[in-house]
C-alpha positions as CSV (number, residue, x, y, z in Angstrom):
1,X,-0.4,0.3,-0.3
2,X,1.6,3.2,-1.0
3,X,1.7,6.3,1.5
4,X,-0.2,9.3,0.8
5,X,2.7,12.5,1.1
6,X,1.0,15.7,-0.6
7,X,0.2,17.0,2.3
8,X,4.0,17.1,4.4
9,X,5.8,17.3,0.7
10,X,4.1,20.8,0.4
11,X,6.8,22.1,2.6
12,X,9.4,21.4,-0.7
13,X,7.3,23.2,-2.7
14,X,6.3,25.7,-1.4
15,X,9.0,29.1,-0.2
16,X,8.4,28.7,3.4
17,X,10.2,31.9,4.2
18,X,6.9,33.7,5.6
19,X,5.8,31.0,7.8
20,X,9.0,30.3,10.0
21,X,8.2,29.6,13.8
22,X,5.3,29.7,13.0
23,X,1.4,27.1,12.7
24,X,0.6,26.5,9.9
25,X,-2.3,24.6,8.5
26,X,-2.8,22.3,5.1
27,X,-6.4,21.4,4.3
28,X,-5.4,18.4,0.7
29,X,-2.3,20.4,-0.4
30,X,-2.7,23.9,0.3
31,X,-1.9,26.2,3.2
32,X,-4.7,27.7,4.1
33,X,-3.9,30.2,7.1
34,X,-1.1,30.3,9.3
35,X,-0.4,32.2,13.2
36,X,1.5,32.1,16.6
37,X,-1.0,29.9,17.9
38,X,-1.7,26.3,16.9
39,X,-5.2,26.6,18.4
40,X,-6.4,29.2,17.1
41,X,-4.7,28.8,13.6
42,X,-6.3,25.2,13.8
43,X,-9.8,26.7,14.4
44,X,-9.3,29.7,11.7
45,X,-8.4,26.5,9.2
46,X,-12.0,24.2,10.5
47,X,-13.9,27.9,9.2
48,X,-12.5,27.6,5.6
49,X,-12.5,23.6,5.2
50,X,-15.5,22.2,6.5
51,X,-15.3,18.0,7.1
52,X,-12.3,17.8,5.6
53,X,-9.1,16.7,7.3
54,X,-7.0,19.3,8.2
55,X,-2.9,18.8,9.7
56,X,-1.5,21.6,11.2
57,X,2.6,22.4,11.6
58,X,5.0,24.1,13.3
59,X,7.3,25.6,10.5
60,X,11.0,25.3,11.8
61,X,12.9,28.5,12.7
62,X,16.3,29.3,11.2
63,X,18.5,26.5,12.0
64,X,16.8,24.0,13.1
65,X,17.3,20.6,12.2
66,X,15.0,18.1,11.4
67,X,16.5,14.6,11.6
């Protein structure tokens, strides 16, 4: 069974400079909103993406290494 990596791959396809250190909400394959607070970002995304799966992720700040 093939994994769906489309939501994770969004970070390799966009310029994330403006999102550094912020929470982003991904609906389908688009970032629909972002902010400083995860809960508020998720609630805003729920309003925009009714009945759709939403993924919340924090974009690392500059100098952060992910292994």
